[in-house]
N, C-alpha and C positions, 0 to 999 in steps of 0.2 A: 742431728740427721739420722735416718735409719736406713739400714740396708737390710735386703734380703737376699742371702746367698744358697744357692740351689746346687744340688748334685744329685748324681744318680742317672742321668740319660746315658742310652748308648744304643747300639743296635742288637735286635734280639729276634728271633724266629716265631712265627705264630705260633701261638700255643704256650708260649714262656711268659716268665715273670720278670718284672722290675720294681723297684723300689726307689721312689723320688723323695728326697729330702730338701727341707728348706729352713734356715735358719734366721731368725730375725734377732738384729742388733742395734744397737744405738741409743736415742733418746726415746726411750718407752716408758710409758707410765701404765699402760693397759693395751690389752690387745683384743679387739672385739671381736674380729673373724679372722680366719686363715682358711686356704684353701689353694686350689689350683683351676685354672684356665688353659685352654690349648688353642692351637692356632696351625690349621693344615694349609698346606699352600692353596693358594687361589678362593680360601676360605675365610669367614671372619671368626675373630677369636670366640673361643664359647665355653660357657661354664663346665667344668668337669666334677669337682665336690668342693663344698664349703664345709666348714665346721664352727661352731659358736656356741659357747657354754657346752651343753651334752648334745645339742642338735648337731645331726650330719644332714646335708642333702645330696643329692647325685643327680647328674643327669641320666636320664633313661637309658642311653646309650651304654653306660658303664656300670649300671646297677648290676650288682651279684658278681660282679669280677674286679672291681677297684675297692678299696676299703682306706679311707682317709682316718687319721689319728693325729693327736696332738700332745705334745710332752710340754705342759705349761712352765714347768721348770726350766727348760732349755729354750722356751720360746721356738720351738720347731715343730714343723708340720710334717707328715709323712704322707706318701702316697703309696700303697700297696697295689701293683696291677697285676693281675693274673688273667690266664686265658687272654691274652693279647692278640689283638687281630690286626692285618695289614691297615684297616681303616683307622687305628689307633696312632698312626703315623702322625707325628704333629711336633710343633715347639711347644712345651709344656711351661708356663709361666706360673710361679708363686705368686699371690696375691695375701696383703693382710690390710685390714683397717684398723689402725692403730691410734691411742690418744696419747700425743706427747705429754710430758710433766706440764704443769701449769696451764694446760690448754682446757677449753672447754669442747672443742671440735674435734672430731675423728678425720683422719686422712688416709689415703689409698696409697698403697706402696706397691711395687711390681719387682719380682725377681727378674734375672736377666735373661731366662730362658733357656732350656735346654732340651735340645734334639732327642727326639724317642722315634726309632725308625723300627718298623716290624715288617720283617721279610717274609713273604708265602713260601 
C-alpha cells in the first residue's frame, strides 16, 4: 500500500505565502509524477502543478506565484505558494503516479486533501 500524507494548509491573508508538503510512503519502486490539484467549492478538481523528472508544469492561474519542488530522497513534493489570492481558496490534493515493486504498471494515488483559505 502507498500513502500520501499532506501538511501545511491553513488560513492566510491575501498576498501571503504558504508551503504545502506531501510525503509518499509504503510500497514504492519508483515515483513517476508528483504534484498538486485543487478543488474549490462548487467547482471541479483542477491541476495546479506537476513535476516529473526535471519537468514542471503549472496552471496558467498560478504561474509566477507558485513553485513546485521535489526531494527524491524523501519521496516528498512541495508547493510554495506566494502572492496568494482569495481565488486560490480550495482543498489542495497531493497526487502521485507510482510504480510498486514487481509491477509493470503505474498507479494513481491521492492525498487526503488540505484546506487552504485565503482571506481578502
